C-alpha positions as CSV (number, residue, x, y, z in Angstrom):
1,Q,130.3,209.7,104.2
2,V,128.6,212.5,105.5
3,R,125.0,212.3,104.8
4,L,122.3,215.2,106.5
5,V,118.7,214.4,104.7
6,E,116.0,216.9,106.1
7,S,112.3,216.5,105.9
8,G,109.0,218.0,106.7
9,G,108.7,220.9,105.5
10,G,105.6,221.7,103.8
11,L,102.9,224.6,102.8
12,V,101.0,225.9,105.6
13,Q,98.5,228.9,106.7
14,A,99.9,231.5,109.0
15,G,99.6,230.4,111.9
16,G,100.3,226.9,111.4
17,S,102.8,224.4,112.7
18,L,104.8,222.2,110.8
19,R,108.0,219.9,112.5
20,L,110.8,219.6,110.6
21,S,113.7,216.7,111.3
22,C,116.7,216.2,110.3
23,T,118.6,213.0,110.2
24,V,122.7,212.7,110.2
25,S,124.7,209.8,109.4
26,G,128.5,209.8,109.0
27,I,129.4,211.5,112.0
28,R,129.2,210.9,115.7
29,F,126.1,213.0,115.9
30,S,126.0,212.6,119.6
31,I,129.2,215.0,119.9
32,N,127.7,217.3,117.8
33,D,126.4,220.7,118.3
34,I,123.7,221.1,115.5
35,G,121.7,223.8,113.6
36,W,119.3,224.8,112.1
37,Y,119.5,226.9,109.3
38,R,117.3,229.0,106.7
39,Q,117.5,230.4,103.8
40,A,114.7,233.1,101.8
41,P,115.1,233.6,98.2
42,G,117.4,236.6,97.9
43,K,118.5,236.5,100.9
44,Q,121.6,234.6,102.6
45,R,121.5,231.8,104.8
46,E,120.8,231.9,108.4
47,L,121.1,230.5,111.8
48,V,117.5,229.4,113.3
49,A,117.9,227.8,115.8
50,G,121.1,225.5,117.9
51,I,121.3,222.7,120.5
52,T,124.3,221.6,121.7
53,R,125.7,217.8,122.5
54,R,124.1,219.0,126.6
55,S,121.1,219.6,124.8
56,S,121.4,223.4,125.5
57,T,119.3,225.6,123.2
58,N,119.8,229.1,121.3
59,Y,118.1,230.6,118.9
60,A,117.9,233.8,116.8
61,D,115.1,236.7,118.4
62,S,112.7,235.8,115.4
63,V,111.7,232.4,116.2
64,K,112.3,233.2,120.0
65,G,109.1,232.0,121.6
66,R,108.1,229.7,118.4
67,F,110.4,227.6,117.1
68,T,111.1,224.6,119.1
69,I,114.8,222.6,118.4
70,S,115.3,218.8,120.1
71,R,117.5,216.1,119.6
72,D,117.2,212.1,119.9
73,N,120.7,211.2,119.7
74,A,119.8,207.9,120.1
75,K,118.0,207.8,115.9
76,N,120.9,210.5,114.8
77,T,117.9,213.1,114.6
78,V,117.9,216.3,115.6
79,Y,113.6,218.1,115.5
80,L,112.2,221.6,114.8
81,Q,109.5,222.4,116.1
82,M,107.8,225.7,114.3
83,N,104.5,227.0,115.9
84,S,102.5,230.2,114.6
85,L,104.4,230.3,111.6
86,K,104.7,233.6,109.2
87,P,105.0,234.2,105.9
88,E,108.3,235.5,106.6
89,D,109.3,231.9,107.9
90,T,109.2,230.5,103.9
91,A,112.7,229.1,103.3
92,V,113.6,226.9,102.1
93,Y,115.4,224.6,105.6
94,Y,118.5,223.1,106.1
95,C,120.7,221.7,109.6
96,N,124.3,221.5,109.6
97,N,127.4,221.7,112.7
98,L,126.4,224.7,114.7
99,S,129.8,225.8,114.3
100,P,131.3,227.4,110.5
101,A,134.4,225.3,110.9
102,N,133.0,222.1,111.4
103,F,129.9,222.3,108.9
104,V,129.7,218.8,106.5
105,P,128.2,218.8,102.9
106,W,125.4,221.0,102.9
107,G,121.9,218.1,102.2
108,Q,118.6,218.7,100.4
109,G,116.9,220.9,102.7
110,T,112.9,221.3,102.9
111,Q,111.3,224.2,101.6
112,V,108.5,226.1,103.9
113,T,105.8,227.7,102.2
114,V,103.8,229.9,104.5
115,S,100.5,231.6,103.2
116,S,99.0,234.7,105.2
């Protein structure tokens, strides 16, 4: 059974930092390309960062230079280090496969709230 568990969210002031974790079970984690997504109230879910099986990374323009995605295949975990947070980063953050064709059931997400 595939399971995605996101954690590490919270309330932080603008300019602060958070580190999110996504632990994956039920799939061969090391061969999957993984993305961090977010969904703000009233908006569609968007991809903010992705990491391939070979650890190549890509970022949305809105987070480039502030967020860093990484992975630890031994722990089946992907991380998202978020620095210089802005109120517009407020959203529920999720992880899933990078390719929509390979999406697995979404986890519960982790709430990130950035106060101004």
